[in-house]
VMD Tcl script that builds the backbone (N, CA, C; Angstrom):
set m [mol new atoms 504]
animate dup $m
set s [atomselect $m all]
$s set {name element resname resid chain x y z} {
  {N N MET 1 A 115.740 147.592 60.235}
  {CA C MET 1 A 114.391 148.090 60.396}
  {C C MET 1 A 114.389 149.098 61.539}
  {N N SER 2 A 113.786 150.250 61.295}
  {CA C SER 2 A 113.745 151.270 62.336}
  {C C SER 2 A 112.342 151.360 62.915}
  {N N ALA 3 A 112.302 151.832 64.135}
  {CA C ALA 3 A 111.012 151.972 64.811}
  {C C ALA 3 A 110.254 153.150 64.213}
  {N N THR 4 A 108.957 153.060 64.203}
  {CA C THR 4 A 108.129 154.147 63.713}
  {C C THR 4 A 108.155 155.270 64.740}
  {N N PRO 5 A 108.546 156.476 64.316}
  {CA C PRO 5 A 108.586 157.570 65.284}
  {C C PRO 5 A 107.183 157.965 65.712}
  {N N GLY 6 A 107.096 158.450 66.923}
  {CA C GLY 6 A 105.811 158.889 67.435}
  {C C GLY 6 A 105.529 160.315 67.020}
  {N N PRO 7 A 104.389 160.822 67.404}
  {CA C PRO 7 A 104.073 162.218 67.111}
  {C C PRO 7 A 105.122 163.126 67.747}
  {N N PRO 8 A 105.450 164.248 67.083}
  {CA C PRO 8 A 106.496 165.128 67.636}
  {C C PRO 8 A 106.228 165.549 69.074}
  {N N ASP 9 A 104.981 165.847 69.413}
  {CA C ASP 9 A 104.710 166.270 70.780}
  {C C ASP 9 A 104.912 165.126 71.777}
  {N N PHE 10 A 104.657 163.893 71.367}
  {CA C PHE 10 A 104.925 162.749 72.234}
  {C C PHE 10 A 106.428 162.605 72.448}
  {N N GLU 11 A 107.186 162.715 71.372}
  {CA C GLU 11 A 108.644 162.604 71.481}
  {C C GLU 11 A 109.210 163.700 72.375}
  {N N GLN 12 A 108.698 164.911 72.249}
  {CA C GLN 12 A 109.145 166.013 73.101}
  {C C GLN 12 A 108.781 165.750 74.562}
  {N N PHE 13 A 107.586 165.243 74.776}
  {CA C PHE 13 A 107.155 164.919 76.133}
  {C C PHE 13 A 108.090 163.884 76.756}
  {N N VAL 14 A 108.381 162.824 76.011}
  {CA C VAL 14 A 109.255 161.760 76.515}
  {C C VAL 14 A 110.646 162.311 76.811}
  {N N ALA 15 A 111.193 163.108 75.893}
  {CA C ALA 15 A 112.531 163.674 76.102}
  {C C ALA 15 A 112.578 164.546 77.358}
  {N N ALA 16 A 111.521 165.289 77.600}
  {CA C ALA 16 A 111.500 166.190 78.753}
  {C C ALA 16 A 111.195 165.481 80.065}
  {N N ARG 17 A 110.312 164.498 80.068}
  {CA C ARG 17 A 109.810 163.917 81.312}
  {C C ARG 17 A 110.418 162.578 81.704}
  {N N ARG 18 A 111.055 161.876 80.773}
  {CA C ARG 18 A 111.581 160.545 81.066}
  {C C ARG 18 A 112.512 160.519 82.291}
  {N N PRO 19 A 113.489 161.433 82.411}
  {CA C PRO 19 A 114.373 161.373 83.591}
  {C C PRO 19 A 113.613 161.481 84.917}
  {N N SER 20 A 112.639 162.370 84.972}
  {CA C SER 20 A 111.865 162.534 86.204}
  {C C SER 20 A 111.012 161.302 86.497}
  {N N LEU 21 A 110.386 160.753 85.465}
  {CA C LEU 21 A 109.569 159.543 85.646}
  {C C LEU 21 A 110.435 158.375 86.097}
  {N N ARG 22 A 111.620 158.260 85.524}
  {CA C ARG 22 A 112.538 157.172 85.880}
  {C C ARG 22 A 112.993 157.308 87.337}
  {N N ARG 23 A 113.297 158.536 87.738}
  {CA C ARG 23 A 113.728 158.773 89.124}
  {C C ARG 23 A 112.608 158.417 90.099}
  {N N THR 24 A 111.389 158.826 89.779}
  {CA C THR 24 A 110.246 158.497 90.633}
  {C C THR 24 A 110.083 156.987 90.743}
  {N N ALA 25 A 110.147 156.305 89.614}
  {CA C ALA 25 A 110.018 154.842 89.615}
  {C C ALA 25 A 111.127 154.208 90.447}
  {N N TYR 26 A 112.355 154.706 90.305}
  {CA C TYR 26 A 113.478 154.159 91.073}
  {C C TYR 26 A 113.260 154.350 92.573}
  {N N LEU 27 A 112.824 155.523 92.962}
  {CA C LEU 27 A 112.626 155.780 94.386}
  {C C LEU 27 A 111.538 154.898 94.980}
  {N N ILE 28 A 110.580 154.492 94.163}
  {CA C ILE 28 A 109.525 153.610 94.654}
  {C C ILE 28 A 109.995 152.165 94.718}
  {N N CYS 29 A 110.724 151.713 93.686}
  {CA C CYS 29 A 111.093 150.290 93.644}
  {C C CYS 29 A 112.524 150.008 94.096}
  {N N GLY 30 A 113.422 151.002 94.069}
  {CA C GLY 30 A 114.791 150.810 94.532}
  {C C GLY 30 A 115.696 150.067 93.568}
  {N N ASP 31 A 115.312 149.961 92.309}
  {CA C ASP 31 A 116.108 149.222 91.324}
  {C C ASP 31 A 116.013 149.952 89.984}
  {N N TRP 32 A 117.176 150.398 89.478}
  {CA C TRP 32 A 117.178 151.169 88.230}
  {C C TRP 32 A 116.632 150.366 87.054}
  {N N ASP 33 A 116.926 149.083 86.991}
  {CA C ASP 33 A 116.431 148.262 85.880}
  {C C ASP 33 A 114.911 148.126 85.922}
  {N N ARG 34 A 114.374 147.858 87.102}
  {CA C ARG 34 A 112.912 147.775 87.239}
  {C C ARG 34 A 112.268 149.125 86.957}
  {N N ALA 35 A 112.940 150.200 87.388}
  {CA C ALA 35 A 112.421 151.545 87.130}
  {C C ALA 35 A 112.358 151.812 85.629}
  {N N GLU 36 A 113.421 151.466 84.928}
  {CA C GLU 36 A 113.447 151.660 83.473}
  {C C GLU 36 A 112.363 150.829 82.793}
  {N N ASP 37 A 112.191 149.588 83.229}
  {CA C ASP 37 A 111.134 148.736 82.665}
  {C C ASP 37 A 109.751 149.343 82.895}
  {N N ALA 38 A 109.533 149.859 84.100}
  {CA C ALA 38 A 108.235 150.456 84.418}
  {C C ALA 38 A 107.975 151.692 83.561}
  {N N VAL 39 A 109.000 152.515 83.382}
  {CA C VAL 39 A 108.846 153.710 82.552}
  {C C VAL 39 A 108.584 153.316 81.102}
  {N N GLN 40 A 109.321 152.314 80.620}
  {CA C GLN 40 A 109.097 151.836 79.244}
  {C C GLN 40 A 107.659 151.350 79.073}
  {N N ASP 41 A 107.193 150.536 80.004}
  {CA C ASP 41 A 105.817 150.022 79.935}
  {C C ASP 41 A 104.802 151.164 79.942}
  {N N ALA 42 A 105.009 152.105 80.851}
  {CA C ALA 42 A 104.069 153.219 80.972}
  {C C ALA 42 A 104.074 154.089 79.717}
  {N N LEU 43 A 105.261 154.371 79.182}
  {CA C LEU 43 A 105.331 155.205 77.982}
  {C C LEU 43 A 104.775 154.483 76.761}
  {N N ALA 44 A 104.947 153.174 76.700}
  {CA C ALA 44 A 104.363 152.409 75.587}
  {C C ALA 44 A 102.838 152.486 75.643}
  {N N ARG 45 A 102.285 152.374 76.837}
  {CA C ARG 45 A 100.829 152.494 76.987}
  {C C ARG 45 A 100.365 153.920 76.677}
  {N N LEU 46 A 101.149 154.886 77.126}
  {CA C LEU 46 A 100.814 156.284 76.866}
  {C C LEU 46 A 100.831 156.575 75.364}
  {N N PHE 47 A 101.791 156.007 74.659}
  {CA C PHE 47 A 101.884 156.210 73.210}
  {C C PHE 47 A 100.614 155.732 72.514}
  {N N VAL 48 A 100.138 154.573 72.916}
  {CA C VAL 48 A 98.931 154.009 72.308}
  {C C VAL 48 A 97.727 154.930 72.531}
  {N N HIS 49 A 97.674 155.566 73.681}
  {CA C HIS 49 A 96.533 156.416 74.044}
  {C C HIS 49 A 96.880 157.905 73.972}
  {N N TRP 50 A 97.911 158.256 73.203}
  {CA C TRP 50 A 98.422 159.627 73.217}
  {C C TRP 50 A 97.370 160.669 72.834}
  {N N ARG 51 A 96.554 160.400 71.831}
  {CA C ARG 51 A 95.556 161.404 71.416}
  {C C ARG 51 A 94.634 161.775 72.569}
  {N N ARG 52 A 94.165 160.773 73.271}
  {CA C ARG 52 A 93.269 161.031 74.408}
  {C C ARG 52 A 94.049 161.642 75.571}
  {N N ALA 53 A 95.214 161.087 75.880}
  {CA C ALA 53 A 96.004 161.551 77.024}
  {C C ALA 53 A 96.496 162.978 76.825}
  {N N SER 54 A 96.874 163.323 75.604}
  {CA C SER 54 A 97.410 164.667 75.368}
  {C C SER 54 A 96.333 165.741 75.496}
  {N N ARG 55 A 95.075 165.352 75.460}
  {CA C ARG 55 A 93.977 166.302 75.667}
  {C C ARG 55 A 93.567 166.382 77.135}
  {N N ALA 56 A 94.122 165.528 77.951}
  {CA C ALA 56 A 93.778 165.524 79.382}
  {C C ALA 56 A 94.279 166.810 80.033}
  {N N ASP 57 A 93.736 167.117 81.196}
  {CA C ASP 57 A 94.153 168.320 81.915}
  {C C ASP 57 A 95.646 168.306 82.199}
  {N N SER 58 A 96.173 167.151 82.552}
  {CA C SER 58 A 97.591 167.058 82.885}
  {C C SER 58 A 98.175 165.752 82.357}
  {N N VAL 59 A 98.934 165.874 81.282}
  {CA C VAL 59 A 99.599 164.699 80.723}
  {C C VAL 59 A 100.631 164.181 81.722}
  {N N ASP 60 A 101.269 165.101 82.469}
  {CA C ASP 60 A 102.246 164.688 83.483}
  {C C ASP 60 A 101.604 163.773 84.514}
  {N N ALA 61 A 100.437 164.148 85.006}
  {CA C ALA 61 A 99.750 163.326 86.006}
  {C C ALA 61 A 99.365 161.974 85.420}
  {N N TYR 62 A 98.920 161.969 84.182}
  {CA C TYR 62 A 98.547 160.726 83.496}
  {C C TYR 62 A 99.763 159.807 83.394}
  {N N ALA 63 A 100.907 160.374 82.972}
  {CA C ALA 63 A 102.131 159.576 82.825}
  {C C ALA 63 A 102.642 159.098 84.181}
  {N N ARG 64 A 102.612 159.977 85.172}
  {CA C ARG 64 A 103.088 159.603 86.508}
  {C C ARG 64 A 102.244 158.471 87.078}
  {N N ARG 65 A 100.920 158.558 86.888}
  {CA C ARG 65 A 100.037 157.498 87.370}
  {C C ARG 65 A 100.378 156.181 86.678}
  {N N ALA 66 A 100.620 156.231 85.374}
  {CA C ALA 66 A 100.962 155.016 84.626}
  {C C ALA 66 A 102.268 154.408 85.133}
  {N N VAL 67 A 103.254 155.251 85.437}
  {CA C VAL 67 A 104.539 154.755 85.947}
  {C C VAL 67 A 104.365 154.143 87.333}
  {N N VAL 68 A 103.672 154.837 88.221}
  {CA C VAL 68 A 103.457 154.312 89.577}
  {C C VAL 68 A 102.696 152.996 89.511}
  {N N ASN 69 A 101.665 152.932 88.687}
  {CA C ASN 69 A 100.912 151.682 88.539}
  {C C ASN 69 A 101.801 150.567 88.007}
  {N N ALA 70 A 102.665 150.882 87.049}
  {CA C ALA 70 A 103.568 149.867 86.491}
  {C C ALA 70 A 104.538 149.356 87.552}
  {N N VAL 71 A 105.076 150.257 88.367}
  {CA C VAL 71 A 106.006 149.848 89.431}
  {C C VAL 71 A 105.286 148.983 90.460}
  {N N LEU 72 A 104.120 149.437 90.902}
  {CA C LEU 72 A 103.399 148.689 91.933}
  {C C LEU 72 A 102.906 147.344 91.422}
  {N N SER 73 A 102.445 147.274 90.187}
  {CA C SER 73 A 101.981 145.984 89.668}
  {C C SER 73 A 103.154 145.049 89.425}
  {N N ASP 74 A 104.303 145.593 89.013}
  {CA C ASP 74 A 105.496 144.761 88.843}
  {C C ASP 74 A 105.944 144.205 90.188}
  {N N GLY 75 A 105.832 145.007 91.241}
  {CA C GLY 75 A 106.229 144.570 92.572}
  {C C GLY 75 A 105.367 143.451 93.116}
  {N N ARG 76 A 104.164 143.308 92.584}
  {CA C ARG 76 A 103.266 142.240 93.040}
  {C C ARG 76 A 103.596 140.899 92.405}
  {N N ARG 77 A 104.360 140.914 91.348}
  {CA C ARG 77 A 104.708 139.665 90.670}
  {C C ARG 77 A 105.873 139.003 91.406}
  {N N ALA 78 A 105.589 137.954 92.116}
  {CA C ALA 78 A 106.604 137.296 92.952}
  {C C ALA 78 A 107.787 136.801 92.135}
  {N N TRP 79 A 107.569 136.360 90.930}
  {CA C TRP 79 A 108.657 135.816 90.127}
  {C C TRP 79 A 109.650 136.885 89.703}
  {N N ARG 80 A 109.285 138.161 89.774}
  {CA C ARG 80 A 110.197 139.234 89.396}
  {C C ARG 80 A 110.905 139.830 90.608}
  {N N ARG 81 A 110.444 139.466 91.780}
  {CA C ARG 81 A 110.953 140.091 92.991}
  {C C ARG 81 A 112.337 139.563 93.349}
  {N N GLU 82 A 113.224 140.465 93.688}
  {CA C GLU 82 A 114.550 140.095 94.165}
  {C C GLU 82 A 114.625 140.446 95.641}
  {N N ARG 83 A 115.468 139.773 96.321}
  {CA C ARG 83 A 115.630 140.032 97.749}
  {C C ARG 83 A 116.732 141.069 97.964}
  {N N ALA 84 A 116.405 142.108 98.719}
  {CA C ALA 84 A 117.397 143.119 99.055}
  {C C ALA 84 A 118.265 142.594 100.192}
  {N N THR 85 A 119.499 143.008 100.207}
  {CA C THR 85 A 120.398 142.615 101.281}
  {C C THR 85 A 120.761 143.841 102.101}
  {N N ASP 86 A 121.239 143.594 103.293}
  {CA C ASP 86 A 121.680 144.692 104.143}
  {C C ASP 86 A 123.111 145.104 103.829}
  {N N THR 87 A 123.778 144.331 103.000}
  {CA C THR 87 A 125.172 144.587 102.679}
  {C C THR 87 A 125.279 145.520 101.480}
  {N N VAL 88 A 126.050 146.576 101.651}
  {CA C VAL 88 A 126.299 147.510 100.566}
  {C C VAL 88 A 127.691 147.213 100.019}
  {N N PRO 89 A 127.843 147.099 98.704}
  {CA C PRO 89 A 129.169 146.844 98.150}
  {C C PRO 89 A 130.138 147.945 98.550}
  {N N GLU 90 A 131.372 147.552 98.807}
  {CA C GLU 90 A 132.374 148.534 99.184}
  {C C GLU 90 A 132.729 149.383 97.979}
  {N N THR 91 A 133.058 150.634 98.253}
  {CA C THR 91 A 133.444 151.541 97.181}
  {C C THR 91 A 134.930 151.831 97.254}
  {N N SER 92 A 135.526 152.083 96.118}
  {CA C SER 92 A 136.951 152.386 96.101}
  {C C SER 92 A 137.200 153.878 96.213}
  {N N TYR 93 A 136.174 154.664 96.296}
  {CA C TYR 93 A 136.306 156.108 96.393}
  {C C TYR 93 A 136.137 156.533 97.844}
  {N N ALA 94 A 137.231 156.634 98.563}
  {CA C ALA 94 A 137.182 156.934 99.990}
  {C C ALA 94 A 136.533 158.286 100.264}
  {N N ASP 95 A 136.769 159.275 99.381}
  {CA C ASP 95 A 136.227 160.600 99.642}
  {C C ASP 95 A 134.704 160.649 99.469}
  {N N HIS 96 A 134.121 159.662 98.821}
  {CA C HIS 96 A 132.674 159.611 98.646}
  {C C HIS 96 A 132.017 158.569 99.554}
  {N N ALA 97 A 132.772 157.962 100.421}
  {CA C ALA 97 A 132.245 156.873 101.245}
  {C C ALA 97 A 131.088 157.331 102.126}
  {N N ASP 98 A 131.208 158.515 102.716}
  {CA C ASP 98 A 130.130 159.005 103.578}
  {C C ASP 98 A 128.852 159.254 102.790}
  {N N ALA 99 A 128.996 159.859 101.612}
  {CA C ALA 99 A 127.819 160.127 100.781}
  {C C ALA 99 A 127.170 158.827 100.334}
  {N N VAL 100 A 127.989 157.854 99.964}
  {CA C VAL 100 A 127.460 156.556 99.547}
  {C C VAL 100 A 126.758 155.890 100.725}
  {N N GLY 101 A 127.361 155.980 101.912}
  {CA C GLY 101 A 126.742 155.407 103.102}
  {C C GLY 101 A 125.403 156.053 103.409}
  {N N SER 102 A 125.335 157.375 103.275}
  {CA C SER 102 A 124.072 158.080 103.511}
  {C C SER 102 A 123.028 157.672 102.484}
  {N N ARG 103 A 123.431 157.610 101.209}
  {CA C ARG 103 A 122.491 157.202 100.163}
  {C C ARG 103 A 122.012 155.779 100.390}
  {N N ALA 104 A 122.933 154.913 100.784}
  {CA C ALA 104 A 122.564 153.516 101.035}
  {C C ALA 104 A 121.593 153.424 102.212}
  {N N ALA 105 A 121.829 154.230 103.242}
  {CA C ALA 105 A 120.931 154.229 104.402}
  {C C ALA 105 A 119.544 154.733 104.011}
  {N N ILE 106 A 119.502 155.775 103.191}
  {CA C ILE 106 A 118.213 156.306 102.744}
  {C C ILE 106 A 117.496 155.286 101.872}
  {N N ALA 107 A 118.228 154.663 100.953}
  {CA C ALA 107 A 117.624 153.641 100.084}
  {C C ALA 107 A 117.104 152.472 100.910}
  {N N SER 108 A 117.874 152.063 101.914}
  {CA C SER 108 A 117.455 150.962 102.775}
  {C C SER 108 A 116.214 151.346 103.583}
  {N N ALA 109 A 116.200 152.578 104.084}
  {CA C ALA 109 A 115.040 153.039 104.852}
  {C C ALA 109 A 113.796 153.100 103.967}
  {N N LEU 110 A 113.944 153.604 102.747}
  {CA C LEU 110 A 112.811 153.630 101.813}
  {C C LEU 110 A 112.333 152.222 101.501}
  {N N ALA 111 A 113.284 151.299 101.321}
  {CA C ALA 111 A 112.930 149.914 100.996}
  {C C ALA 111 A 112.185 149.236 102.140}
  {N N SER 112 A 112.375 149.738 103.362}
  {CA C SER 112 A 111.687 149.134 104.506}
  {C C SER 112 A 110.194 149.480 104.532}
  {N N LEU 113 A 109.803 150.496 103.785}
  {CA C LEU 113 A 108.386 150.856 103.700}
  {C C LEU 113 A 107.684 149.922 102.723}
  {N N GLY 114 A 106.418 149.719 102.922}
  {CA C GLY 114 A 105.642 148.936 101.962}
  {C C GLY 114 A 105.550 149.691 100.640}
  {N N PRO 115 A 105.247 149.003 99.547}
  {CA C PRO 115 A 105.230 149.650 98.234}
  {C C PRO 115 A 104.278 150.847 98.138}
  {N N SER 116 A 103.089 150.730 98.665}
  {CA C SER 116 A 102.133 151.839 98.581}
  {C C SER 116 A 102.578 153.013 99.440}
  {N N GLN 117 A 103.058 152.713 100.643}
  {CA C GLN 117 A 103.526 153.769 101.527}
  {C C GLN 117 A 104.752 154.458 100.929}
  {N N ARG 118 A 105.647 153.672 100.338}
  {CA C ARG 118 A 106.840 154.218 99.679}
  {C C ARG 118 A 106.419 155.121 98.519}
  {N N ALA 119 A 105.432 154.694 97.742}
  {CA C ALA 119 A 104.944 155.511 96.624}
  {C C ALA 119 A 104.394 156.840 97.133}
  {N N ILE 120 A 103.653 156.801 98.220}
  {CA C ILE 120 A 103.090 158.031 98.784}
  {C C ILE 120 A 104.200 158.965 99.244}
  {N N VAL 121 A 105.181 158.451 99.961}
  {CA C VAL 121 A 106.285 159.283 100.449}
  {C C VAL 121 A 107.065 159.883 99.281}
  {N N VAL 122 A 107.354 159.083 98.273}
  {CA C VAL 122 A 108.114 159.576 97.116}
  {C C VAL 122 A 107.325 160.651 96.370}
  {N N LEU 123 A 106.062 160.386 96.104}
  {CA C LEU 123 A 105.262 161.364 95.363}
  {C C LEU 123 A 105.071 162.661 96.155}
  {N N ARG 124 A 104.856 162.547 97.453}
  {CA C ARG 124 A 104.624 163.744 98.276}
  {C C ARG 124 A 105.890 164.558 98.500}
  {N N TYR 125 A 106.984 163.879 98.869}
  {CA C TYR 125 A 108.144 164.625 99.345}
  {C C TYR 125 A 109.309 164.669 98.368}
  {N N TRP 126 A 109.336 163.802 97.379}
  {CA C TRP 126 A 110.395 163.880 96.371}
  {C C TRP 126 A 109.863 164.590 95.134}
  {N N ASP 127 A 108.690 164.162 94.657}
  {CA C ASP 127 A 108.095 164.803 93.482}
  {C C ASP 127 A 107.295 166.047 93.855}
  {N N ASP 128 A 107.141 166.306 95.149}
  {CA C ASP 128 A 106.498 167.512 95.666}
  {C C ASP 128 A 105.055 167.678 95.187}
  {N N LEU 129 A 104.319 166.567 95.167}
  {CA C LEU 129 A 102.902 166.635 94.812}
  {C C LEU 129 A 102.089 166.983 96.053}
  {N N SER 130 A 100.967 167.613 95.843}
  {CA C SER 130 A 100.062 167.907 96.954}
  {C C SER 130 A 99.381 166.609 97.401}
  {N N VAL 131 A 98.696 166.680 98.522}
  {CA C VAL 131 A 97.943 165.521 99.013}
  {C C VAL 131 A 96.916 165.102 97.967}
  {N N GLU 132 A 96.216 166.084 97.409}
  {CA C GLU 132 A 95.180 165.794 96.415}
  {C C GLU 132 A 95.774 165.166 95.151}
  {N N GLU 133 A 96.906 165.704 94.677}
  {CA C GLU 133 A 97.549 165.156 93.475}
  {C C GLU 133 A 98.030 163.728 93.715}
  {N N THR 134 A 98.605 163.495 94.891}
  {CA C THR 134 A 99.073 162.152 95.231}
  {C C THR 134 A 97.903 161.179 95.284}
  {N N ALA 135 A 96.814 161.600 95.900}
  {CA C ALA 135 A 95.619 160.751 95.973}
  {C C ALA 135 A 95.088 160.442 94.573}
  {N N ALA 136 A 95.127 161.426 93.689}
  {CA C ALA 136 A 94.647 161.208 92.318}
  {C C ALA 136 A 95.538 160.220 91.570}
  {N N VAL 137 A 96.856 160.352 91.736}
  {CA C VAL 137 A 97.783 159.441 91.061}
  {C C VAL 137 A 97.571 158.009 91.542}
  {N N LEU 138 A 97.418 157.836 92.848}
  {CA C LEU 138 A 97.303 156.495 93.425}
  {C C LEU 138 A 95.861 156.006 93.532}
  {N N ARG 139 A 94.925 156.866 93.163}
  {CA C ARG 139 A 93.501 156.521 93.230}
  {C C ARG 139 A 93.096 156.047 94.627}
  {N N CYS 140 A 93.423 156.889 95.588}
  {CA C CYS 140 A 93.039 156.593 96.971}
  {C C CYS 140 A 92.533 157.888 97.597}
  {N N SER 141 A 92.089 157.810 98.830}
  {CA C SER 141 A 91.545 158.994 99.495}
  {C C SER 141 A 92.664 159.902 99.999}
  {N N THR 142 A 92.323 161.175 100.181}
  {CA C THR 142 A 93.307 162.110 100.725}
  {C C THR 142 A 93.653 161.740 102.165}
  {N N GLY 143 A 92.693 161.212 102.896}
  {CA C GLY 143 A 92.966 160.764 104.265}
  {C C GLY 143 A 93.997 159.653 104.300}
  {N N ASN 144 A 93.915 158.733 103.341}
  {CA C ASN 144 A 94.896 157.654 103.256}
  {C C ASN 144 A 96.279 158.219 102.961}
  {N N VAL 145 A 96.352 159.186 102.054}
  {CA C VAL 145 A 97.641 159.807 101.730}
  {C C VAL 145 A 98.223 160.467 102.972}
  {N N LYS 146 A 97.406 161.224 103.694}
  {CA C LYS 146 A 97.893 161.924 104.886}
  {C C LYS 146 A 98.391 160.948 105.946}
  {N N SER 147 A 97.602 159.919 106.239}
  {CA C SER 147 A 97.993 158.989 107.306}
  {C C SER 147 A 99.211 158.163 106.899}
  {N N GLN 148 A 99.245 157.687 105.657}
  {CA C GLN 148 A 100.383 156.877 105.219}
  {C C GLN 148 A 101.651 157.718 105.092}
  {N N ALA 149 A 101.516 158.966 104.683}
  {CA C ALA 149 A 102.681 159.853 104.612}
  {C C ALA 149 A 103.240 160.098 106.013}
  {N N ALA 150 A 102.368 160.352 106.968}
  {CA C ALA 150 A 102.815 160.586 108.347}
  {C C ALA 150 A 103.494 159.343 108.917}
  {N N ARG 151 A 102.894 158.181 108.716}
  {CA C ARG 151 A 103.495 156.937 109.211}
  {C C ARG 151 A 104.816 156.637 108.506}
  {N N GLY 152 A 104.845 156.865 107.203}
  {CA C GLY 152 A 106.071 156.624 106.443}
  {C C GLY 152 A 107.201 157.528 106.896}
  {N N LEU 153 A 106.907 158.813 107.089}
  {CA C LEU 153 A 107.931 159.742 107.568}
  {C C LEU 153 A 108.422 159.360 108.958}
  {N N ALA 154 A 107.513 158.935 109.814}
  {CA C ALA 154 A 107.914 158.510 111.163}
  {C C ALA 154 A 108.869 157.319 111.083}
  {N N ARG 155 A 108.562 156.364 110.215}
  {CA C ARG 155 A 109.443 155.196 110.055}
  {C C ARG 155 A 110.788 155.605 109.470}
  {N N LEU 156 A 110.792 156.537 108.533}
  {CA C LEU 156 A 112.054 157.008 107.960}
  {C C LEU 156 A 112.882 157.750 109.005}
  {N N ARG 157 A 112.241 158.598 109.794}
  {CA C ARG 157 A 112.967 159.315 110.859}
  {C C ARG 157 A 113.607 158.331 111.830}
  {N N GLU 158 A 112.855 157.316 112.200}
  {CA C GLU 158 A 113.368 156.298 113.118}
  {C C GLU 158 A 114.538 155.542 112.489}
  {N N ALA 159 A 114.384 155.141 111.246}
  {CA C ALA 159 A 115.430 154.367 110.571}
  {C C ALA 159 A 116.683 155.193 110.311}
  {N N LEU 160 A 116.520 156.503 110.133}
  {CA C LEU 160 A 117.650 157.359 109.778}
  {C C LEU 160 A 118.142 158.216 110.941}
  {N N ALA 161 A 117.691 157.924 112.147}
  {CA C ALA 161 A 118.045 158.742 113.307}
  {C C ALA 161 A 119.548 158.836 113.523}
  {N N ASP 162 A 120.280 157.776 113.258}
  {CA C ASP 162 A 121.715 157.766 113.523}
  {C C ASP 162 A 122.566 158.093 112.301}
  {N N VAL 163 A 121.954 158.394 111.185}
  {CA C VAL 163 A 122.700 158.672 109.960}
  {C C VAL 163 A 123.092 160.139 109.931}
  {N N GLU 164 A 124.389 160.381 109.752}
  {CA C GLU 164 A 124.872 161.749 109.621}
  {C C GLU 164 A 124.970 162.070 108.144}
  {N N VAL 165 A 124.378 163.192 107.759}
  {CA C VAL 165 A 124.408 163.610 106.363}
  {C C VAL 165 A 125.227 164.881 106.258}
  {N N ASP 166 A 126.223 164.859 105.367}
  {CA C ASP 166 A 127.056 166.026 105.119}
  {C C ASP 166 A 126.342 166.895 104.096}
  {N N HIS 167 A 126.021 168.135 104.455}
  {CA C HIS 167 A 125.257 169.014 103.572}
  {C C HIS 167 A 126.143 169.893 102.706}
  {N N ASP 168 A 127.427 169.620 102.639}
  {CA C ASP 168 A 128.331 170.447 101.807}
  {C C ASP 168 A 128.164 170.195 100.353}
}
mol reanalyze $m
mol bondsrecalc $m
mol representation Tube
mol addrep $m
């Protein structure tokens, strides 16, 4: 039995936007499996409401909001929550050890932020949304976005002060 294909424009939208939505979800939750689940949930909901959503001013914003909401609501479910550790598995690739260490430090620093603050930082500085767009996605005030972004960046700067990043 095969799945019923969606409308061609929905399929094109998913093919084009899924990687970006998944990356955003991962940066907020720090787990690729949870990110994939959140994207699946959001896209399933989007499919059901595709006629209405595709007429919206920005289908991207609609989908991004659905993904962020899915990640944040999943994070509230205690039974799904896993505990992060400070230990990073050793890698056998010595030439990539510094890059892995930097990525692990960044992931750990992001994980130290609360879920809402992490979502704001990711949407503002990774997805490059404006303050207004971020506020619309998270359904909060622009003042909240500004203050939480500033506090989040300050915490990241503090956490990453000793991390050397190779820009080559």
